[in-house]
FISEDREN-809821 format. One record per residue (C-alpha): residue number from 1; residue in three letters; chain; x, y, z. Coordinates in Angstrom, 2 decimals, decimal comma. Layout:
{NUM 'ALA' 'A' {X Y Z}}
...
***
This chain:
{1 'MET' 'A' {-0,03 0,00 -0,09}}
{2 'GLN' 'A' {1,36 3,42 -1,03}}
{3 'ASN' 'A' {1,72 6,12 1,75}}
{4 'VAL' 'A' {-0,43 9,04 0,58}}
{5 'LYS' 'A' {-0,20 12,36 2,54}}
{6 'ALA' 'A' {-3,62 13,72 3,75}}
{7 'PHE' 'A' {-3,59 17,49 3,92}}
{8 'GLN' 'A' {-5,69 19,49 6,25}}
{9 'GLN' 'A' {-7,66 22,20 4,25}}
{10 'VAL' 'A' {-8,90 25,53 5,10}}
{11 'LEU' 'A' {-11,52 27,35 2,98}}
{12 'PHE' 'A' {-11,37 31,21 2,38}}
{13 'LEU' 'A' {-14,85 32,39 1,52}}
{14 'CYS' 'A' {-15,85 35,89 0,29}}
{15 'THR' 'A' {-18,50 37,20 -1,88}}
{16 'ALA' 'A' {-17,28 36,76 -5,50}}
{17 'ASN' 'A' {-14,03 34,81 -5,05}}
{18 'PHE' 'A' {-12,43 37,57 -7,01}}
{19 'TYR' 'A' {-10,07 39,41 -4,58}}
{20 'ARG' 'A' {-9,82 38,80 -0,95}}
{21 'SER' 'A' {-10,42 34,91 -0,90}}
{22 'ARG' 'A' {-8,22 34,35 -3,92}}
{23 'HIS' 'A' {-5,35 36,38 -2,46}}
{24 'ALA' 'A' {-5,67 34,56 0,88}}
{25 'GLU' 'A' {-5,72 31,15 -0,96}}
{26 'PHE' 'A' {-2,53 31,94 -2,94}}
{27 'VAL' 'A' {-0,65 33,46 -0,05}}
{28 'PHE' 'A' {-1,62 30,61 2,38}}
{29 'ASN' 'A' {-0,64 27,83 -0,14}}
{30 'TYR' 'A' {2,67 29,52 -1,01}}
{31 'LEU' 'A' {3,66 29,78 2,78}}
{32 'SER' 'A' {2,32 26,41 3,53}}
{33 'LEU' 'A' {4,43 24,78 0,77}}
{34 'ARG' 'A' {7,49 26,81 1,69}}
{35 'GLU' 'A' {7,22 25,76 5,36}}
{36 'GLY' 'A' {6,44 22,15 4,50}}
{37 'LEU' 'A' {3,16 22,27 6,39}}
{38 'GLU' 'A' {0,46 19,72 5,55}}
{39 'TRP' 'A' {-2,20 22,33 5,05}}
{40 'ARG' 'A' {-3,70 23,52 1,72}}
{41 'ALA' 'A' {-6,30 26,25 1,11}}
{42 'ARG' 'A' {-9,17 26,59 -1,38}}
{43 'SER' 'A' {-11,19 29,70 -1,96}}
{44 'ALA' 'A' {-14,78 30,12 -2,98}}
{45 'GLY' 'A' {-17,39 32,82 -3,36}}
{46 'PHE' 'A' {-21,15 32,59 -2,48}}
{47 'ARG' 'A' {-22,05 35,02 -5,39}}
{48 'PRO' 'A' {-19,14 34,40 -7,95}}
{49 'TYR' 'A' {-21,29 35,66 -10,73}}
{50 'LEU' 'A' {-20,57 39,23 -9,35}}
{51 'ALA' 'A' {-16,82 38,93 -10,44}}
{52 'PRO' 'A' {-16,20 41,06 -13,41}}
{53 'GLU' 'A' {-13,19 38,75 -14,36}}
{54 'PRO' 'A' {-11,70 35,65 -13,08}}
{55 'LEU' 'A' {-9,24 37,36 -10,80}}
{56 'SER' 'A' {-8,61 40,89 -9,74}}
{57 'HIS' 'A' {-5,57 42,66 -11,20}}
{58 'CYS' 'A' {-4,86 43,85 -7,66}}
{59 'VAL' 'A' {-4,19 40,37 -6,53}}
{60 'GLU' 'A' {-1,72 39,73 -9,27}}
{61 'LYS' 'A' {0,05 43,08 -8,50}}
{62 'ARG' 'A' {0,19 42,29 -4,86}}
{63 'LEU' 'A' {1,51 38,74 -5,43}}
{64 'GLU' 'A' {4,22 40,17 -7,63}}
{65 'GLU' 'A' {5,17 42,66 -4,87}}
{66 'LEU' 'A' {5,40 39,65 -2,37}}
{67 'LEU' 'A' {7,42 37,68 -4,97}}
{68 'ILE' 'A' {4,72 34,89 -4,82}}
{69 'PRO' 'A' {3,91 33,41 -8,39}}
{70 'LEU' 'A' {0,46 32,82 -9,61}}
{71 'PRO' 'A' {-0,36 29,15 -9,34}}
{72 'THR' 'A' {0,10 27,10 -12,56}}
{73 'GLY' 'A' {-3,08 27,36 -14,70}}
{74 'THR' 'A' {-4,45 30,68 -13,09}}
{75 'VAL' 'A' {-5,76 33,01 -15,78}}
{76 'SER' 'A' {-4,05 36,36 -15,53}}
{77 'PRO' 'A' {-6,34 39,42 -15,84}}
{78 'ARG' 'A' {-3,55 41,11 -17,93}}
{79 'GLY' 'A' {-3,84 38,21 -20,41}}
{80 'GLY' 'A' {-7,51 37,55 -20,61}}
{81 'GLY' 'A' {-7,99 39,66 -23,79}}
{82 'GLY' 'A' {-11,77 40,14 -23,10}}
{83 'ARG' 'A' {-12,69 36,71 -24,27}}
{84 'GLY' 'A' {-15,61 36,34 -21,95}}
{85 'PRO' 'A' {-15,90 34,00 -19,08}}
{86 'GLN' 'A' {-12,70 32,12 -18,28}}
{87 'ARG' 'A' {-12,03 29,00 -16,50}}
{88 'ILE' 'A' {-9,53 28,99 -13,57}}
{89 'PHE' 'A' {-7,77 26,00 -12,19}}
{90 'SER' 'A' {-6,41 26,24 -8,74}}
{91 'ARG' 'A' {-4,93 23,61 -6,49}}
{92 'GLY' 'A' {-8,27 22,95 -4,86}}
{93 'GLY' 'A' {-10,17 22,21 -8,02}}
{94 'ASP' 'A' {-11,59 24,26 -10,77}}
{95 'GLU' 'A' {-14,31 26,98 -10,96}}
{96 'SER' 'A' {-16,01 28,88 -13,75}}
{97 'SER' 'A' {-16,41 32,56 -13,52}}
{98 'GLY' 'A' {-19,16 34,57 -15,22}}
{99 'ALA' 'A' {-22,78 33,14 -15,39}}
***
């Protein structure tokens, strides 16, 4: 039998999962991985249809200031090109924005 690590999870919840909860998820997961902790974060919104785009440009800017890279598969607001609803893949699964 293979030894599989079971991670504890924390959920960051806000209105649209556009700024606060996404920022908290990215920072938490970055620090958790860096420190070798067995915790991972996910984020969600109880009204995700209110988000004007998949991720606030302010989150991307602040992560750059903190030297924290966007997780693989995250759609950058700077590269969205106005193509309508985008799909974002985060460490905790996937979510669609726009409704």
